[in-house]
FIPAKOL-411809 format. One line per field, with one value per residue (C-alpha): chain; residue number from 1; x, y, z negated. Coordinates in nm, 3 decimals. Each point is the difference from the previous one (the first is absolute). Example, Ala and Ser with C-alpha at 12.3 -4.5 7.8 and 13.67 -1.06 7.14 Angstrom:
# FIPAKOL-411809
ch <- [A/A]
i <- [1/2]
east <- [1.230/0.137]
north <- [-0.450/0.344]
up <- [-0.780/0.066]
//
This chain:
# FIPAKOL-411809
ch <- [A/A/A/A/A/A/A/A/A/A/A/A/A/A/A/A/A/A/A/A/A/A/A/A/A/A/A/A/A/A/A/A/A/A/A/A/A/A/A/A/A/A/A/A/A/A/A/A/A/A/A/A/A/A/A/A/A/A/A/A/A/A/A/A/A/A/A/A/A/A/A/A/A/A/A/A/A/A/A/A/A/A/A/A/A/A/A/A/A/A/A/A/A/A/A]
i <- [1/2/3/4/5/6/7/8/9/10/11/12/13/14/15/16/17/18/19/20/21/22/23/24/25/26/27/28/29/30/31/32/33/34/35/36/37/38/39/40/41/42/43/44/45/46/47/48/49/50/51/52/53/54/55/56/57/58/59/60/61/62/63/64/65/66/67/68/69/70/71/72/73/74/75/76/77/78/79/80/81/82/83/84/85/86/87/88/89/90/91/92/93/94/95]
east <- [-0.622/0.282/0.313/0.179/0.368/0.239/0.133/0.370/0.206/0.251/0.340/0.322/0.291/0.369/0.211/0.354/0.278/0.116/-0.340/-0.118/0.089/-0.308/-0.207/0.141/0.163/-0.288/0.103/-0.374/-0.275/-0.370/-0.117/-0.314/-0.042/-0.113/0.315/0.375/-0.020/-0.282/0.197/0.300/-0.205/-0.175/0.327/0.125/-0.314/0.096/0.365/0.102/0.326/-0.102/-0.136/0.313/0.220/-0.226/-0.127/0.101/-0.201/-0.300/0.236/0.207/0.310/0.316/0.177/-0.313/-0.217/-0.324/-0.112/-0.347/-0.049/0.366/-0.049/0.207/-0.226/-0.009/-0.369/-0.094/-0.353/-0.110/-0.298/0.110/-0.304/0.123/0.200/0.367/0.350/0.216/0.372/0.185/0.337/0.280/0.286/0.313/0.302/0.320/0.279]
north <- [5.883/0.128/-0.203/-0.073/0.128/-0.294/-0.036/0.044/-0.301/0.020/-0.152/-0.055/0.209/-0.107/0.314/-0.057/0.079/0.299/0.171/-0.084/0.376/0.098/-0.249/0.087/-0.336/-0.214/-0.303/-0.076/0.250/-0.082/0.215/-0.007/-0.001/-0.203/0.027/0.038/0.363/0.071/-0.159/0.203/0.326/-0.090/-0.109/0.333/0.159/-0.190/0.039/0.290/-0.058/-0.326/0.101/0.192/-0.303/-0.284/0.165/0.217/0.132/-0.231/-0.311/-0.192/0.220/-0.119/-0.241/-0.122/-0.298/-0.111/-0.369/-0.069/-0.329/-0.101/0.073/0.286/0.229/0.347/-0.010/0.303/0.024/-0.372/-0.043/-0.171/-0.239/-0.094/0.105/-0.046/0.053/0.256/0.043/0.282/-0.124/0.269/-0.101/-0.098/0.150/-0.203/-0.048]
up <- [-0.339/-0.230/0.019/-0.331/-0.011/-0.049/-0.334/-0.039/-0.106/-0.274/0.103/-0.208/0.141/-0.080/-0.044/0.103/-0.267/0.216/-0.006/-0.352/-0.113/0.205/-0.203/-0.345/-0.006/0.072/0.197/0.111/0.064/0.080/0.301/0.189/0.367/0.307/0.223/-0.077/0.121/-0.247/-0.287/0.067/0.000/-0.304/-0.165/0.070/-0.165/-0.315/0.019/0.226/0.232/0.121/0.337/0.088/-0.095/0.160/0.321/0.292/0.285/-0.090/-0.012/-0.271/-0.036/0.157/-0.232/-0.183/0.048/-0.144/-0.100/-0.064/-0.191/0.084/0.382/0.140/0.220/0.169/0.051/-0.199/0.091/-0.006/-0.256/-0.312/-0.068/-0.339/-0.299/0.086/-0.135/0.202/-0.004/0.139/0.099/0.059/0.227/-0.163/0.175/0.037/0.227]
//
């Protein structure tokens, strides 16, 4: 019995203004993937530089949060079962 490979879902990824130079100015990019980690890696394949900005040591980089359909999460490996909107949110410094 041959198991079919799970088809990758296409998600809408919002690119923060501070990182749009990596996406040639695009505010939204469509990226395939079935987990946040896979989406980050595929985003980096499309637009090199995102992996370095968004992840460190297999986790979200310090100072970066991700929201999936409006819910902030740090679960990079949880399967995404349907197309989602992802927002990468860089920390805002202040004092």
